[in-house]
N, C-alpha and C positions, 0 to 999 in steps of 0.2 A: 634413796627408798625410804618409805615410811616402814617403820617396824611393825612386826606383825605380834602385836601384843594385844591381850585382854585386860580390860579394867575390872577390878574386882573390890569386895568388901568382905572382911572377916567379921562374925560377930557369934557370941556365945562363949562358952567356958573354954579356956584354952586346951584343957586337957580332956575334953570331950571328944567322941568319935566325929569325924568331919561328914556332913552331908552337903554335897554340890547342889545347887539350885541355877538351872538353865532355862530362860524362858522363851517368849513367843517371838517370833519376827515381829518388829515394830515395836518392841517393847524394852525397858530397862531393867537393870535387877530391883528398882522400886515395885515392880509389879507383884513382887513376893512379901509386900509389908504385911499384908493381913495375916500371912502366916509365922512371921517373925517371933512374936512373943511365945507362942507356943512350941516352935521348933528350938528356939535358943534356950529354953529352959533345960532341954535334954541333949542338944548337939552344938557342935561348933559349925556354923554355917557359911560357907563360902558362896557368894552370890556373885555372878558373872554378866557382863556386857558384852553382846556380840560385836563383832567388827562394824565399825561406823555406827554403834548403837551407845547411847548414854555416853560414858567417859572413854570409851574405847576408839582409837583413831581408825578413819577409813583405811582398809588394806589396798594396797596398790596390786593390780592384776586379779584374774580370776580366782574367787573363793569358792571352796567346797567344804561340805560338812566335814570331810577327813582333816582338811587343813584347821578347821576350829577345834575339834576334837584333839587334834596332836597339839595345838596351843594350851588346851584344857590339861593335858598331861603333862606338858612343860612347867606350866603355872604350879600345878600339884606337886611336881618335883623340887621346883625351887622353894616351896613352902615346906618341904621335908615330909609331904604325906604321903604315904605309901599305899595305905588302903582307905577307902571311903565308899560311902554310899552317894549315888547320883539321883537327882529329880530332875528331869526335864519336861518341859510343855510346849509341844508342836515343833518348832525348829529345834527346840532344846532336846525334846525326845529323841529326834534324829541322832543328834550330837550324843546323846546317852547310848543309844543303840550301837553306836560304832565304837565307843569307848569300852561298852561291855563286850563286845564282840573281839575287839583287838588288844584290849589289856584285861582279858578275863580273871587273873590272878589278883587284881586290884580292886574290883568292884564287889563289895560285900552286898549290897541291896541296889536293885535298879527300880525306879519309880517313874513310868512313861504315861504322861499326860496329854490327852487331846492329841496323840501323835499317830503316825503309820508308817509302815515300813516303806512306802512308795505314794509320794504325792503327784497331783495332776501337773504333769511339768508344763503344758501349755499355759494353764491359767498364770502360774507365777513369772513365766517368761512374759507375757503379755503385760503384767503389773510391772515388773521391772522396766519395761520400755516405756510404759505410760508415766511411771514415776520419773525418769530419766526425762523424759519430754515435759511434763507438767508441773513437777514436785508432787509434795506429800497431800496437799490440801483436800483433793477428790478421795484418794485412796484413804486418808484418815477417817473420813466421815463414813464411808462404805465398809471400814473394817469394823466399826461399832455393832453394824447388823450381824456381822458374824461372831463377834465375842461375846455379845449379851443378848439373852432373851428378849422378846419385845416387853414383857412384863417389868424385867429390870431396868430396861431403859425408860419406861414410863414411871416408876417408882423412884429411881435413883439418878435424875438426869444431871446432877453435880459430878456424881462419880464418873458417868460416861463422859462428861466433859472433860475430865481430868484425863483419861485415858486417851480420849482424841486428841488433847493437847500433847499427851506424850508420843503418840504416833507422828504427829505433825512434825515433832522437835528432832526427828531422825535426819540426817544429812542424806539427800537423794541418792548419791552413789552408795552409800552404806546400805541403806535399805535394799537398793536395786540389786547390789552384790549379794546380800543374804536371800533375796528372792531366786537368784539364780543357783545359790548353793541348795536351797530346796528342791527346784526344779532338776537339778542334777542328781539329787540322791536316789538311791535304790538300794536299801538295807536288807532286802529279802534273801539274797546269798548268805548273809551275815547271820540271820536269826538262829540258826542252828547253833552257833560257836558261842552263844549267850548262856552262861551257866548260873549265874546269880539269881538268887530268888527274887523275881519280878513282880510287881503290881502294875496293872494297866488300868488306868482311870479315863472315862470318857464322859462328858455331858449327855444327858439323854436327848436334847434338842441342838447338840452341835451340827451345823452345816458345812463345818470343814471335813471333820473327821466323824464319821457315823459310827454308831455301836457296833454295826457289821463289820467295819473297818478294824476298830479296836478288837474285836473279837478275831479277826483273822490274825493280827498281830500277836494276841495272846496264843493262839494255836500253832504259831511258829517258834515260841520260846519254851523249852522243857519245862522249867519252873515258873511258869507265869499263872498268873490268876487276874480274873477280870471284875472291876466294880464300876457299876454306871451311876453316876451321879444325876439324880432326878432335878427335874426343873431347872436345867442349867445347861448353858451353852460353851464355847469354846474355852473361854476363860472362867471356868467353875470355880477356880481358886478364889476369885472375887466375889462371884455370885453366892456362893457355897464356902465361906473361908473357913468356919469351924469345922465342917464336915471334911472338907481338904486336910486341913491338919489332922484331924483325928486318923484319918485313913493312912496318911504318911507315918505317921507314928505308930500306928498298928504294924504297918509292914517292916518297920525298921526294928520293932521290939521281936519280930518272928525270927528264930533260928540264928540270932546275931549274939556271938559271944563278946559282951562289951567289958 
């Protein structure tokens, strides 16, 4: 049986507080490259590849968000990291919700980007079936319309092509399993268990997670606040890299005893 492990990278000062970065369905840990210069100046950065993404193997059997979150905690245990901040985008944000709800004593800060406590299940189940049948080519092209605003796609075609290739590089089974994990996820019953100071970030033009859905997520978490990134879509960390880095660092600076 394939080992249920997650590939990762560690960057930044060894003695600095740890920040975990967990990305979107269809991305690798490289999606956080625009944030790395600013974040590694202040934090020890642990970036993850989801199952079947990047350097992580495809896991055998059904995969759930809880499965991935437990693997993240096991990885942190193995690295000797008891306390950490967590920043997750989309699927990564779902994983962050589970970690913060089920290991609240370990999470110093939570940053939830382009995510919700409950995704549209049928959309992701249909996409999983399509990918298993036809591969990633059609999906990789369509995803760009959701990840980036029309203006960004027109102005930065090389960047968009880079991220389309990233999606296309994911093994179909790995992508489909994570689609099904998103479809099965329902974090609504757990939101009241999240005690970490939380920042919810959403792109103003995100067609995947609307500002209204982000506001509902904020309302469910007792110590949460919401920021909307203007003129940005689902991967606002690519469209608005400096603004994203500043928002993350502001959140980490608040109420944290480093």
